[in-house]
N, C-alpha and C positions, 0 to 999 in steps of 0.2 A: 785705621783699622788694619790689623795684621792680614796678610794675603790669604791665610788659611782659615780666617774666622768665619767667612761665609760658608766654606766647605764644612767646617765643624758644626755650624748651625744646621745645615741641611742633613748632616750625618745624624745629629741628635733627633731630628724630626723623623728620620727613617726608622729609628729605634722605637718610636711611639706606636704601640700596637693598635690595630684598627678597632678591636673590641673595646679598648679603653676609650677611644674617641667616641664611639657609638654610645657607650654607657654614660659618658660625661655629658654628651649632647642631650640624651634622654633625661638625665637628672637636671640639667639646666632648664629644659622645657617644663619639667615638673615644678621646679622652683619658681619659674616665671608665672606659671599658672597659680601656684600658691600665693604669690605676691598679689596677683590681680584679684583672686577670689577673697583673700584676706582683707584687702583694702576695700573692695566693694561691699563685703559683708559688714565690716566695721562701720562704714559710712551709712549704710542702710539702717543698722541697728541704732546708731547715734541719732538718726532722724526720728526714730520712734514710731514710724508708720506701720500699720498692719493691713495687708492687702485684702481686698474684697474678693472672696472666692467666687461669688456669683458672676462677676465680670469675666473671670477666667473660664467659667462653665459656658457662658454665652459665646466667648471667642472659640472655645473648643468645639462647640456645635457647628460653627461656621468653618472649621478647619477642613482642608481638602483631603486629609489622610489621618489615620489613627496615630501615626508617629508625631505629627504636629500637635494633635489634641493632647497626647501624653505630655509633650514638652510644656505646653501651656499650663495644664493642671499641675504638673510636677513642680514647676517654678513657683506657682502661686502657693501650693501646699508647703513647699520648703521655706518660702519667705515667711509664711504665717507661723510655722513651727519654730523658726529661728527667733522670731519676735516674741513668742510666748515664753521662751526660755532665755530671754535676753541676758539675765544675770550671769549665765554661764557661757553662752555663745559669743557674747561681745569680747570678753577677755580671751577666749580661745581664738577668735578671729584676729585679734591683735598679735597674739603669740604666733599664729601661723604666718602672718605677714613678716614678723621679725625673723623667724627661723628660715622662712623661704628666702629672705634677702641674704641671710648668711650663707645658705646653700648655693644660691646663684653666684655670690662672690667667690666662695671656695671652689666651686666647679670651674669658674673662669680661670682662676689661678692655677688649678691643676691642669687645665687644658693646655696652657702655655708652658707647663713644667716648672712653675715657680717654686723656689726652695721653700720647704715647710708646708706646701699646699696639700700633699697627701694626708698629713696628720690633721690639718685643719678640716679638710673635707671628710675624713673619717669621723671626726667628732661631730660634724654637722649631720652626717648620715645617721649616727647613733641617736642624736637629739631628735631628728625627724621621725625615726621609728618609734622612739619612746613617746613623742608627742602624739603620733597617730593612735597608739594604743590607749593613751590617757584620754584623748579626745573622744575616741569611740566609747570608752567606758562612761564618760561624763555626759554624753549626749544620747543616752538610751531613751530617755523620755522625749527628746527632740525628734528622734526617728519614729517613735510611736505616734506622736502627734502628726508628723508628716504623713505616715502611711494611713492613719485614720482619716485625715482630711482628704488625702488623695482618693481613698476608697469612696468616701461620701460624695465627693465632687464627680467622680467617674460614674457613680451609680445613677446620677441624673442624666447621663448619656445613654444608659442601658445597663441592665444587670450583668451582662457578659463583659462589659468594659471594665467594671470595677475589679474583678478578680484578675484579669489579664494585666491591668495597669499596676496593681499591687505586686504581682509576681515580677514584673519587669523592674519595678522600683527596688525591690529587695535584691534582685540580681545585680543591678547597677551599684547599689551601696556596697555589696560584698566585693565586687570587682574593683571598686575604687580603693577599698582598704587593702585587699590582697595584692593587686597588680600595681597600683600607683603609690599609695602611701607607704607600703612596706616592700613590695616586690621590686620596684625600681631602685630603692635604696640598697637592698640586699645585692642586687645584680652589680651595682656600681661598686659596692664594697668588695665583692669577689674580684671584680676587674682590677681594683687598686692593689689587692693582695697577690695578684698573679706574679709569677717570676719575671715575665717580660715587662710588666709595668714597673716593678721595683727596679729593674735594670735601667729603664728609661729615666726614672726619677733620680737614681743614683748618679748616672752620667750627667744629667742636667745640673744636679747640685754640685758635682765636682767642677763642672765647667764654670759655674757661677763663682765658686771659691777661687778658681784660677784667675778669673777675670778681675776679681777684687784684689788679689795679690799683685797682678800686673799693674793695676792702677796705683796701688800703694808704692810700687817700685818706681813709678814715674814721678 
């Protein structure tokens, strides 16, 4: 190893902007979450079971706080809605798993400054945004079933609970689309296109080319 190679490596790391690291870590977490949910959803839908909402209602009655009750009813309603629209939600779950895997791999490569990683990650980000929009459009009836089931189940706990739970569910669905499925991808894309990030990737790419040339000379 040349005596200045360690210094050069540390110098390249110092060029990596903090906001790029933060954006990549956020995107990596989103990708990991997408892999987990996609895998779990696909496995559940392949099993073909439909949850019994009455059990969720009973568990919600025994919950020690409204937040816990909402989580129980929401999970049951979501599982039922996914199962009722299995012909669309199963392929979408598999697609999310595959795209999230690509996103995680591309993010990891970009985080270490691998050559070609910014282009691959940019393509993955565009694919994830497009998928989020398509998924949202194709699951309109799934969301309607989910909200209707949630409202019906929550009504058994009290009239006031149903309205509050539905409002909270709508808010969470909107936040997931705007902040996670699209927002996180847009932020990472902006971080990739920044001048400091481009400088970092250019320097890293040139260092990789120089290393290959040196190895060829040997």
